[in-house]
MINU-544557 format. One record per residue: residue in one letter; chain; x, y, z of N, C-alpha, C, O in turn. Coordinates in Angstrom, 3 decimals. Atoms other than C-alpha are relative to their C-alpha. Example, Ala and Ser with C-alpha at 12.3 -4.5 7.8 and 13.67 -1.06 7.14 Angstrom:
2
+------+------+----------+----------+----------+----------+----------+----------+----------+----------+----------+----------+----------+----------+
| code | unit |      n_x |      n_y |      n_z |     ca_x |     ca_y |     ca_z |      c_x |      c_y |      c_z |      o_x |      o_y |      o_z |
+------+------+----------+----------+----------+----------+----------+----------+----------+----------+----------+----------+----------+----------+
|    A |    A |    0.890 |   -1.190 |    0.000 |   12.300 |   -4.500 |    7.800 |    0.900 |    1.200 |    0.000 |    1.936 |    1.181 |    0.665 |
|    S |    A |   -0.820 |   -1.190 |   -0.060 |   13.670 |   -1.060 |    7.140 |   -0.770 |    1.090 |    0.730 |   -0.261 |    2.198 |    0.899 |
+------+------+----------+----------+----------+----------+----------+----------+----------+----------+----------+----------+----------+----------+
//
This chain:
122
+------+------+----------+----------+----------+----------+----------+----------+----------+----------+----------+----------+----------+----------+
| code | unit |      n_x |      n_y |      n_z |     ca_x |     ca_y |     ca_z |      c_x |      c_y |      c_z |      o_x |      o_y |      o_z |
+------+------+----------+----------+----------+----------+----------+----------+----------+----------+----------+----------+----------+----------+
|    M |    A |   -0.462 |   -0.246 |    1.408 |  -14.402 |  224.442 |  144.455 |    1.129 |    1.345 |    0.411 |    1.357 |    1.885 |    1.494 |
|    K |    A |   -1.278 |   -0.692 |    0.570 |  -11.501 |  226.693 |  143.076 |   -0.785 |    1.710 |    0.096 |   -1.663 |    2.042 |   -0.702 |
|    G |    A |    0.243 |   -1.741 |    0.338 |  -12.066 |  230.984 |  143.837 |   -1.993 |   -0.090 |    0.803 |   -2.761 |    0.806 |    0.453 |
|    L |    A |    1.603 |    0.086 |   -0.462 |  -16.069 |  229.943 |  145.865 |    0.221 |    0.830 |    0.641 |   -0.787 |    1.529 |    0.540 |
|    N |    A |   -0.130 |   -1.007 |   -1.072 |  -14.872 |  232.390 |  148.416 |    0.319 |    1.359 |   -0.431 |    0.407 |    2.318 |    0.336 |
|    M |    A |   -0.166 |   -1.493 |    0.761 |  -14.242 |  235.271 |  146.148 |   -0.899 |    0.852 |   -0.532 |   -1.721 |    0.452 |   -1.357 |
|    K |    A |    0.957 |   -0.445 |    0.514 |  -16.044 |  237.906 |  145.531 |    0.399 |    1.320 |   -0.815 |    1.412 |    1.946 |   -0.503 |
|    R |    A |   -0.878 |   -1.182 |    0.857 |  -15.561 |  240.793 |  142.847 |   -0.747 |    1.108 |   -0.462 |   -1.821 |    0.945 |   -1.042 |
|    E |    A |    0.564 |   -0.928 |    0.262 |  -16.275 |  244.195 |  142.383 |    0.948 |    0.475 |   -1.666 |    2.120 |    0.484 |   -2.043 |
|    V |    A |   -0.601 |   -0.956 |    1.312 |  -15.952 |  245.935 |  138.880 |    0.717 |    1.292 |    0.565 |    0.397 |    1.934 |    1.565 |
|    V |    A |   -0.850 |   -0.992 |   -0.543 |  -13.296 |  248.459 |  139.076 |    0.265 |    1.179 |   -1.593 |    0.016 |    2.383 |   -1.645 |
|    C |    A |    0.591 |   -0.961 |    1.352 |  -13.267 |  250.040 |  135.430 |    0.683 |   -1.006 |   -1.055 |    1.290 |   -2.014 |   -0.692 |
|    A |    A |    0.053 |    0.344 |    1.392 |  -12.783 |  249.025 |  131.795 |    0.714 |    0.688 |   -1.079 |    0.331 |    1.745 |   -1.579 |
|    Q |    A |   -0.220 |   -0.721 |    0.964 |  -10.371 |  249.531 |  129.277 |    0.141 |   -0.975 |   -1.522 |    0.669 |   -2.060 |   -1.762 |
|    G |    A |   -0.117 |    1.018 |    1.560 |  -10.789 |  248.431 |  125.446 |   -0.747 |   -1.213 |    0.555 |   -1.803 |   -1.042 |    1.165 |
|    E |    A |    0.124 |    1.158 |    0.237 |  -11.081 |  244.676 |  125.550 |   -0.016 |   -0.733 |    1.848 |   -0.558 |   -1.815 |    2.076 |
|    I |    A |   -0.342 |    0.202 |   -1.282 |  -10.112 |  244.525 |  129.724 |   -1.173 |    0.492 |    0.848 |   -1.552 |    1.662 |    0.890 |
|    T |    A |    0.763 |   -0.311 |   -1.337 |  -12.468 |  244.517 |  132.439 |    0.835 |   -0.492 |    1.329 |    1.288 |   -1.629 |    1.459 |
|    V |    A |   -0.849 |    0.713 |   -0.860 |  -10.644 |  244.517 |  135.724 |   -0.948 |    0.085 |    1.438 |   -1.712 |    1.038 |    1.591 |
|    F |    A |    0.637 |    0.008 |   -1.328 |  -12.120 |  243.607 |  139.436 |    0.742 |   -0.014 |    0.638 |    1.873 |   -0.450 |    0.429 |
|    R |    A |   -0.682 |    0.353 |   -1.295 |  -11.290 |  243.917 |  142.752 |   -0.129 |   -1.249 |    0.446 |   -1.159 |   -1.811 |    0.071 |
|    I |    A |    0.220 |    1.229 |   -0.121 |  -10.780 |  240.707 |  144.135 |   -0.022 |    0.303 |    1.944 |    0.779 |    0.993 |    2.573 |
|    T |    A |   -0.496 |   -0.173 |   -1.220 |  -11.926 |  240.116 |  148.043 |   -0.338 |   -1.351 |    0.099 |   -1.339 |   -1.759 |   -0.490 |
|    G |    A |    0.377 |    0.883 |   -0.364 |  -11.714 |  236.888 |  149.388 |    1.230 |   -1.413 |   -0.118 |    2.257 |   -0.974 |    0.399 |
|    E |    A |   -0.868 |    0.496 |    0.480 |   -9.391 |  233.642 |  148.357 |    0.454 |    0.364 |   -1.274 |   -0.334 |    0.856 |   -2.081 |
|    M |    A |   -0.410 |    0.162 |    1.219 |   -6.850 |  233.580 |  145.473 |   -0.574 |   -1.003 |   -0.352 |   -0.784 |   -1.892 |    0.473 |
|    P |    A |   -0.104 |    1.471 |    0.613 |   -7.785 |  230.964 |  142.997 |    1.439 |   -0.855 |   -0.126 |    2.438 |   -0.138 |   -0.186 |
|    V |    A |   -0.688 |    0.539 |   -0.192 |   -5.435 |  228.115 |  143.017 |    0.567 |   -0.575 |   -1.498 |   -0.200 |   -0.525 |   -2.460 |
|    G |    A |   -0.032 |    0.458 |    1.528 |   -3.671 |  226.618 |  139.855 |    0.657 |    0.817 |   -0.769 |    1.083 |    0.405 |   -1.847 |
|    L |    A |   -0.442 |   -1.069 |    0.833 |   -2.386 |  229.687 |  138.619 |    1.532 |    0.304 |   -0.564 |    2.381 |   -0.278 |    0.110 |
|    V |    A |   -1.293 |    0.378 |    0.615 |    0.877 |  230.266 |  136.535 |    0.644 |    1.394 |    0.050 |   -0.134 |    2.294 |    0.368 |
|    K |    A |   -1.020 |   -1.220 |    0.220 |    3.634 |  233.183 |  136.149 |   -0.885 |    0.547 |   -1.007 |   -1.579 |   -0.335 |   -1.512 |
|    H |    A |    0.066 |   -0.249 |    1.746 |    2.449 |  235.284 |  132.878 |    0.705 |    0.768 |   -0.185 |    0.407 |    1.886 |    0.236 |
|    I |    A |   -1.773 |    0.002 |    0.873 |    5.951 |  235.911 |  131.254 |   -0.094 |    1.251 |   -1.224 |    0.922 |    1.475 |   -1.882 |
|    E |    A |    0.007 |   -0.597 |    1.163 |    4.654 |  238.511 |  128.614 |    0.227 |    1.621 |    1.045 |   -0.386 |    2.127 |    1.985 |
|    I |    A |   -0.180 |   -1.367 |   -0.617 |    6.196 |  241.839 |  129.521 |    0.374 |    0.917 |   -1.143 |    0.333 |    0.462 |   -2.286 |
|    D |    A |   -0.355 |   -0.718 |    1.133 |    7.287 |  244.732 |  127.457 |    1.295 |    0.469 |    0.335 |    1.883 |    0.069 |    1.340 |
|    K |    A |   -1.454 |   -0.415 |   -0.099 |   10.561 |  246.536 |  127.010 |    0.420 |    0.481 |    1.316 |    1.550 |    0.202 |    1.717 |
|    Q |    A |   -0.662 |   -0.579 |   -1.191 |   10.785 |  248.338 |  130.271 |   -0.843 |   -1.240 |    1.328 |   -1.137 |   -0.949 |    2.487 |
|    G |    A |    0.106 |    0.732 |   -1.120 |    9.694 |  245.409 |  132.224 |   -1.418 |   -0.443 |    0.659 |   -1.563 |   -1.280 |    1.550 |
|    R |    A |    1.241 |   -0.648 |   -0.444 |    5.832 |  246.515 |  132.556 |   -0.811 |   -1.271 |   -0.557 |   -0.879 |   -1.465 |   -1.770 |
|    P |    A |    0.825 |    0.914 |    0.815 |    3.447 |  243.282 |  132.316 |   -0.897 |    0.556 |   -0.900 |   -1.805 |    1.347 |   -0.642 |
|    I |    A |    1.172 |    0.476 |    1.244 |    1.702 |  242.882 |  129.069 |   -1.784 |   -0.200 |    0.319 |   -1.932 |   -1.397 |    0.562 |
|    I |    A |    1.563 |    0.788 |   -0.559 |   -2.528 |  242.361 |  130.001 |   -0.486 |    0.182 |   -1.520 |   -0.815 |   -0.989 |   -1.714 |
|    S |    A |    0.325 |    0.701 |    1.296 |   -3.550 |  242.339 |  126.256 |    0.578 |    0.978 |   -1.196 |    1.359 |    1.882 |   -0.900 |
|    H |    A |   -0.861 |   -0.480 |    1.262 |   -2.441 |  243.626 |  122.722 |   -1.139 |    0.787 |   -0.719 |   -2.211 |    0.262 |   -1.019 |
|    S |    A |    0.877 |   -0.590 |    1.062 |   -4.184 |  246.114 |  120.727 |    0.096 |   -0.269 |   -1.357 |    1.194 |   -0.286 |   -1.914 |
|    E |    A |   -0.171 |    0.161 |    1.742 |   -4.829 |  245.499 |  117.110 |    0.851 |    0.720 |   -0.797 |    1.320 |    0.396 |   -1.887 |
|    S |    A |   -1.053 |   -1.312 |    0.581 |   -2.733 |  248.737 |  116.493 |    1.777 |   -0.550 |    0.337 |    2.789 |    0.014 |   -0.079 |
|    G |    A |   -1.429 |    0.286 |   -0.357 |    0.407 |  246.748 |  117.986 |    0.419 |    0.570 |    1.134 |    1.539 |    0.314 |    1.575 |
|    N |    A |   -0.286 |   -0.365 |   -1.470 |    0.212 |  248.587 |  121.250 |    0.011 |   -0.934 |    0.842 |   -0.193 |   -2.114 |    0.559 |
|    H |    A |    0.774 |    1.260 |   -1.155 |   -0.291 |  246.870 |  124.461 |   -0.848 |    0.791 |    1.330 |   -0.532 |    1.896 |    1.773 |
|    H |    A |    0.306 |   -0.193 |   -1.651 |   -2.327 |  247.195 |  127.831 |    0.572 |    0.133 |    0.725 |    0.220 |   -0.908 |    1.278 |
|    V |    A |   -1.035 |    0.412 |   -1.048 |    0.220 |  247.437 |  130.481 |   -0.527 |    0.141 |    1.541 |   -1.635 |    0.602 |    1.815 |
|    L |    A |    0.555 |   -0.779 |   -1.278 |    0.240 |  247.821 |  134.432 |    1.624 |    0.643 |   -0.124 |    2.605 |    0.044 |   -0.565 |
|    D |    A |   -0.901 |   -1.290 |    0.361 |    2.699 |  251.221 |  134.504 |    1.497 |   -0.692 |    0.840 |    2.563 |   -0.112 |    0.637 |
|    R |    A |   -0.933 |   -0.329 |   -0.348 |    5.099 |  249.538 |  136.671 |    0.612 |   -1.447 |    0.062 |   -0.201 |   -2.068 |   -0.623 |
|    P |    A |   -0.508 |    1.477 |    0.339 |    7.102 |  245.763 |  136.778 |   -1.059 |   -0.688 |    1.523 |   -1.037 |   -0.073 |    2.589 |
|    V |    A |    1.000 |    0.766 |   -0.636 |    4.366 |  243.259 |  138.801 |    0.272 |   -1.094 |   -0.240 |    0.781 |   -1.264 |   -1.348 |
|    E |    A |    0.432 |    1.045 |    0.369 |    3.988 |  239.757 |  139.168 |   -1.643 |   -0.217 |   -0.063 |   -2.486 |   -0.013 |    0.811 |
|    V |    A |    0.943 |    0.522 |    0.511 |    1.255 |  238.515 |  137.196 |   -0.418 |   -1.168 |   -0.232 |    0.246 |   -1.695 |   -1.125 |
|    L |    A |   -0.007 |    1.220 |    0.259 |   -0.486 |  235.061 |  137.375 |   -0.807 |   -0.009 |   -0.677 |   -1.571 |    0.949 |   -0.794 |
|    E |    A |    1.263 |    0.384 |    1.400 |   -2.683 |  233.288 |  134.443 |   -0.604 |   -1.034 |    0.502 |    0.076 |   -1.956 |    0.951 |
|    K |    A |    0.967 |    0.977 |   -0.048 |   -5.675 |  231.228 |  135.016 |    0.297 |   -0.773 |   -1.234 |    0.245 |   -0.202 |   -2.324 |
|    L |    A |   -0.171 |    0.592 |    1.161 |   -4.908 |  228.640 |  132.711 |   -0.883 |   -0.803 |   -0.698 |   -0.742 |   -1.042 |   -1.897 |
|    D |    A |    1.262 |    0.329 |    0.626 |   -8.274 |  226.925 |  132.306 |   -1.021 |    0.760 |   -0.122 |   -2.130 |    0.298 |    0.146 |
|    A |    A |    1.073 |   -1.096 |    0.362 |  -10.235 |  230.004 |  131.426 |   -0.852 |   -0.664 |   -1.154 |   -0.586 |   -1.793 |   -1.566 |
|    P |    A |    1.126 |    0.383 |    0.749 |  -13.192 |  229.676 |  129.052 |    0.990 |    0.202 |   -1.485 |    1.672 |    1.221 |   -1.592 |
|    E |    A |    0.099 |   -0.359 |    1.670 |  -12.300 |  229.447 |  125.072 |    0.596 |    1.225 |   -0.669 |   -0.379 |    1.757 |   -1.199 |
|    G |    A |    0.085 |   -1.458 |    0.595 |  -10.876 |  232.759 |  123.583 |   -0.012 |    0.876 |    1.178 |   -0.068 |    2.095 |    1.019 |
|    M |    A |   -0.521 |   -1.031 |   -1.159 |  -10.323 |  234.185 |  126.994 |    1.035 |    0.241 |    0.989 |    1.417 |   -0.831 |    1.459 |
|    R |    A |   -1.452 |   -0.524 |   -0.920 |   -7.443 |  235.612 |  129.228 |   -0.790 |    0.065 |    1.364 |   -1.875 |    0.643 |    1.431 |
|    I |    A |    0.153 |   -0.762 |   -1.224 |   -7.813 |  235.839 |  132.871 |    0.978 |    0.308 |    1.141 |    1.311 |   -0.499 |    2.009 |
|    L |    A |   -1.617 |   -0.769 |   -1.000 |   -4.988 |  237.612 |  134.952 |   -0.090 |    0.611 |    1.482 |   -0.815 |    1.554 |    1.798 |
|    Y |    A |    0.262 |   -0.645 |   -1.062 |   -4.663 |  238.319 |  138.163 |    1.348 |    0.607 |    0.982 |    2.351 |   -0.107 |    1.005 |
|    A |    A |   -1.168 |   -0.658 |   -0.504 |   -2.131 |  240.580 |  140.261 |   -0.404 |    0.698 |    1.672 |   -1.335 |    1.405 |    2.058 |
|    L |    A |   -0.522 |   -0.597 |   -1.511 |   -1.307 |  241.520 |  143.854 |    0.778 |    1.173 |   -0.012 |    1.984 |    1.253 |   -0.244 |
|    L |    A |   -1.001 |   -1.356 |    0.258 |   -0.247 |  244.869 |  143.828 |    0.095 |    0.732 |    1.970 |   -0.786 |    0.681 |    2.829 |
|    D |    A |   -0.306 |   -0.349 |   -1.455 |    1.155 |  246.375 |  147.320 |    0.539 |    1.691 |   -0.126 |    1.097 |    2.374 |    0.732 |
|    E |    A |   -0.269 |   -1.376 |   -0.261 |    1.546 |  249.813 |  145.999 |   -1.178 |    0.485 |   -1.292 |   -1.579 |   -0.252 |   -2.192 |
|    P |    A |    0.812 |   -0.689 |    1.064 |   -0.780 |  252.237 |  143.844 |    0.599 |   -0.529 |   -1.390 |    1.725 |   -1.018 |   -1.294 |
|    T |    A |   -0.072 |    0.699 |    1.716 |   -0.445 |  251.021 |  139.995 |   -1.142 |    0.666 |   -1.184 |   -2.326 |    0.978 |   -1.063 |
|    R |    A |    1.407 |   -0.428 |    1.036 |   -2.174 |  252.162 |  136.757 |   -0.082 |   -0.836 |   -0.691 |    0.824 |   -1.633 |   -0.448 |
|    L |    A |    0.333 |    0.530 |    1.272 |   -3.297 |  250.430 |  133.874 |   -0.156 |    0.828 |   -1.103 |   -1.140 |    1.561 |   -1.206 |
|    I |    A |   -0.161 |   -0.845 |    1.115 |   -2.438 |  252.054 |  130.848 |    0.031 |   -0.718 |   -1.626 |    0.255 |   -1.888 |   -1.937 |
|    Q |    A |   -0.240 |    0.364 |    1.338 |   -2.441 |  252.002 |  127.130 |    1.352 |    0.346 |   -0.962 |    1.131 |    1.378 |   -1.596 |
|    D |    A |   -1.270 |   -0.764 |    0.186 |    1.331 |  252.625 |  125.734 |    0.109 |    0.635 |   -1.871 |    1.095 |    0.879 |   -2.566 |
|    A |    A |    0.425 |   -0.707 |    1.772 |   -0.176 |  254.037 |  121.857 |    0.128 |    1.870 |    0.951 |   -0.104 |    2.328 |    2.070 |
|    S |    A |    0.266 |   -1.462 |   -0.255 |    0.252 |  257.920 |  121.569 |   -1.413 |    0.738 |    0.203 |   -1.649 |    1.760 |    0.846 |
|    D |    A |    1.460 |   -0.558 |   -0.307 |   -3.546 |  258.346 |  121.294 |   -0.878 |   -0.791 |    0.886 |   -2.086 |   -0.932 |    0.695 |
|    A |    A |    0.745 |    0.925 |   -1.182 |   -4.419 |  256.063 |  124.459 |   -1.338 |    0.275 |    0.611 |   -1.547 |    1.463 |    0.853 |
|    H |    A |    1.042 |   -0.397 |   -0.322 |   -7.626 |  255.999 |  125.653 |   -0.135 |   -0.361 |    1.410 |   -0.756 |   -1.314 |    1.879 |
|    G |    A |   -0.039 |    0.299 |   -1.008 |   -6.969 |  256.349 |  128.752 |    0.680 |   -1.041 |    1.377 |    1.032 |   -2.183 |    1.082 |
|    S |    A |   -0.765 |    0.461 |   -0.757 |   -5.409 |  255.237 |  132.068 |   -1.072 |   -0.356 |    1.240 |   -2.181 |    0.169 |    1.144 |
|    H |    A |    0.499 |    0.294 |   -1.113 |   -6.775 |  253.911 |  135.333 |    0.689 |   -0.265 |    1.170 |    1.615 |   -1.048 |    0.956 |
|    D |    A |   -0.712 |   -0.375 |   -0.884 |   -5.482 |  254.436 |  138.759 |   -0.820 |   -1.257 |    1.167 |   -1.969 |   -1.087 |    1.575 |
|    L |    A |    0.229 |    0.638 |   -0.552 |   -5.432 |  250.992 |  140.967 |    0.428 |    0.012 |    1.384 |    1.590 |    0.314 |    1.655 |
|    E |    A |   -0.795 |   -0.519 |   -1.203 |   -5.096 |  251.201 |  144.504 |    0.473 |   -1.676 |    0.780 |   -0.136 |   -2.659 |    0.357 |
|    P |    A |   -0.665 |    0.954 |   -0.424 |   -3.154 |  248.420 |  146.536 |   -1.160 |   -1.153 |    0.210 |   -2.211 |   -0.793 |    0.741 |
|    G |    A |    0.960 |    1.199 |   -0.462 |   -5.128 |  244.789 |  146.835 |    0.006 |   -0.625 |   -1.320 |    0.784 |   -0.332 |   -2.228 |
|    L |    A |    0.014 |    1.555 |    0.985 |   -6.103 |  241.685 |  144.485 |   -0.550 |    0.699 |   -0.527 |   -1.039 |    1.713 |   -0.028 |
|    Y |    A |    0.184 |   -0.589 |    1.546 |   -6.943 |  242.530 |  140.891 |   -0.310 |   -1.669 |   -0.654 |    0.428 |   -2.620 |   -0.395 |
|    E |    A |    0.376 |    0.406 |    0.932 |   -8.833 |  240.367 |  138.448 |    0.236 |    0.595 |   -1.564 |   -0.243 |    1.621 |   -2.047 |
|    M |    A |    0.603 |   -1.187 |    1.899 |   -8.443 |  241.318 |  134.457 |   -0.351 |   -0.814 |   -0.801 |    0.521 |   -1.503 |   -1.330 |
|    R |    A |    0.448 |    0.501 |    1.129 |  -10.521 |  239.828 |  132.202 |    0.070 |    0.130 |   -0.958 |   -0.466 |    1.224 |   -1.132 |
|    I |    A |   -0.069 |   -0.477 |    1.451 |   -9.866 |  239.850 |  128.285 |   -1.061 |   -0.654 |   -0.782 |   -0.865 |   -1.817 |   -1.135 |
|    A |    A |    1.258 |    0.302 |    0.631 |  -13.229 |  239.454 |  126.570 |   -0.128 |   -1.036 |   -1.091 |    1.015 |   -1.266 |   -1.484 |
|    R |    A |    0.054 |    0.742 |    0.938 |  -14.098 |  237.104 |  124.019 |   -1.120 |    0.297 |   -0.669 |   -2.020 |    0.946 |   -0.136 |
|    E |    A |    1.221 |   -0.557 |    0.933 |  -16.513 |  237.473 |  121.061 |   -0.295 |   -1.767 |   -0.414 |    0.321 |   -2.715 |    0.073 |
|    F |    A |    0.238 |    0.940 |    0.771 |  -18.252 |  234.689 |  118.765 |   -0.518 |    0.260 |   -1.035 |   -1.593 |    0.857 |   -1.088 |
|    D |    A |    0.292 |   -0.045 |    1.375 |  -18.126 |  234.434 |  114.879 |   -1.164 |   -0.713 |    0.270 |   -0.933 |   -1.562 |    1.132 |
|    P |    A |    0.599 |    0.747 |    0.615 |  -21.370 |  232.965 |  114.048 |   -0.101 |   -0.282 |   -1.409 |   -1.004 |   -0.966 |   -1.889 |
|    F |    A |    0.049 |    0.502 |    1.429 |  -20.335 |  232.856 |  110.370 |    1.039 |   -1.114 |    0.014 |    0.807 |   -2.164 |   -0.586 |
|    A |    A |   -1.184 |    1.229 |    0.130 |  -16.939 |  230.710 |  110.938 |    0.027 |   -0.706 |    1.746 |    1.022 |   -1.154 |    2.317 |
|    E |    A |    0.167 |    0.641 |   -0.811 |  -18.351 |  229.444 |  113.989 |    1.437 |   -0.291 |    1.278 |    1.812 |   -1.449 |    1.467 |
|    Q |    A |   -1.038 |   -0.061 |   -0.234 |  -15.290 |  230.248 |  116.176 |    0.205 |    1.486 |    1.325 |   -0.015 |    2.696 |    1.266 |
|    V |    A |   -0.022 |   -1.063 |   -1.199 |  -14.544 |  231.870 |  119.774 |    1.340 |    0.598 |   -0.117 |    2.320 |   -0.141 |   -0.212 |
|    R |    A |   -1.595 |   -0.280 |   -0.347 |  -11.472 |  234.232 |  120.004 |    0.048 |    1.582 |    0.456 |   -1.012 |    2.198 |    0.341 |
|    R |    A |   -0.214 |   -0.888 |   -1.202 |  -10.139 |  237.362 |  122.137 |   -0.717 |    0.962 |   -0.853 |   -0.804 |    0.844 |   -2.076 |
|    V |    A |    0.450 |   -1.097 |    0.473 |  -11.866 |  240.474 |  121.574 |    1.001 |    1.085 |   -0.309 |    1.743 |    1.344 |    0.639 |
|    A |    A |   -1.057 |   -0.351 |   -0.140 |   -9.554 |  242.809 |  119.977 |   -0.134 |    1.481 |   -0.242 |   -0.929 |    1.946 |   -1.059 |
|    D |    A |    0.193 |   -1.404 |    0.244 |   -8.887 |  246.573 |  120.404 |    0.366 |    0.813 |   -1.083 |    0.092 |    2.013 |   -1.075 |
+------+------+----------+----------+----------+----------+----------+----------+----------+----------+----------+----------+----------+----------+
//
């Protein structure tokens, strides 16, 4: 099975994003994630205020297309230290990521009144 030999360790969380350090095999069937900001940095998630959660340098990010409804799962293989930041003036912290393979999950929530699943908004 895909990703069966993969182990995850929670590294940090920022808003709706949880970052895991991955050991083992990288999943197959990933596609290039193409959302980038004006500085060429990959956008990991959008905030309701119009700001973004980004990696602080241009890095190739891959996306798992068969993620559960309302969720996004992204992967990045970092060859040097990188930070996960929010580009708002009142940003809620940054997180240092050492070189390695990371999985970034953008959470989802269920609205029982609308009977709808959606991405968690920050």
